[in-house]
Wavefront OBJ file of the C-alpha trace (Angstrom):
o trace
v 0.000 0.000 0.000
v 2.866 2.372 0.787
v 4.286 1.885 -2.684
v 0.983 2.745 -4.376
v 0.486 5.900 -2.294
v 4.099 6.918 -2.937
v 3.700 6.524 -6.694
v 0.444 8.504 -6.697
v 2.080 11.275 -4.638
v 5.055 11.410 -7.006
v 2.755 11.591 -10.039
v 0.875 14.417 -8.326
v 4.121 16.390 -7.858
v 5.147 15.877 -11.482
v 1.671 16.862 -12.693
v 1.909 20.247 -10.916
v 4.790 21.286 -13.180
v 2.526 21.130 -16.235
v -0.110 23.518 -14.877
v -0.077 27.284 -14.623
v -1.491 27.543 -11.107
v 0.421 29.467 -8.461
v -1.645 28.047 -5.604
v -3.104 24.679 -4.708
v -5.367 23.324 -2.013
v -4.349 21.097 0.890
v -7.223 20.139 3.189
v -9.311 23.054 1.881
v -6.531 25.606 2.525
v -4.964 27.471 -0.381
v -1.176 27.276 -0.214
v 1.704 28.291 -2.441
v 2.419 25.731 -5.167
v 5.910 25.096 -3.760
v 4.483 24.262 -0.329
v 2.035 21.923 -2.059
v 4.874 20.240 -3.943
v 6.939 19.968 -0.762
v 4.014 18.365 1.077
v 3.481 15.734 -1.622
v 7.224 15.122 -2.023
v 7.602 14.472 1.700
v 4.588 12.184 1.608
v 6.044 10.240 -1.322
v 9.476 9.999 0.312
v 7.946 8.757 3.562
v 5.889 6.126 1.759
v 8.852 4.916 -0.290
v 11.040 4.800 2.831
v 8.451 2.773 4.745
v 7.996 0.387 1.822
v 11.696 -0.260 1.304
v 12.336 -0.545 5.037
v 9.588 -3.175 5.259
v 10.879 -5.118 2.235
v 14.470 -5.045 3.527
v 13.294 -6.301 6.920
v 11.428 -9.164 5.224
v 14.597 -10.152 3.321
v 16.767 -10.308 6.475
l 1 2 3 4 5 6 7 8 9 10 11 12 13 14 15 16 17 18 19 20 21 22 23 24 25 26 27 28 29 30 31 32 33 34 35 36 37 38 39 40 41 42 43 44 45 46 47 48 49 50 51 52 53 54 55 56 57 58 59 60
């Protein structure tokens, strides 16, 4: 599940570079597009980290 959420978050970050919006919405709050990208990047990194940590633990 972490891998799927991480991929969706990464796609969301990439998709924001193709738009012309300067703001985006996080939990019904308008924020700067860079804050939005940072939020989704951190979410993706956390999901990928959790996934790879779990798979490495299963291998050991």
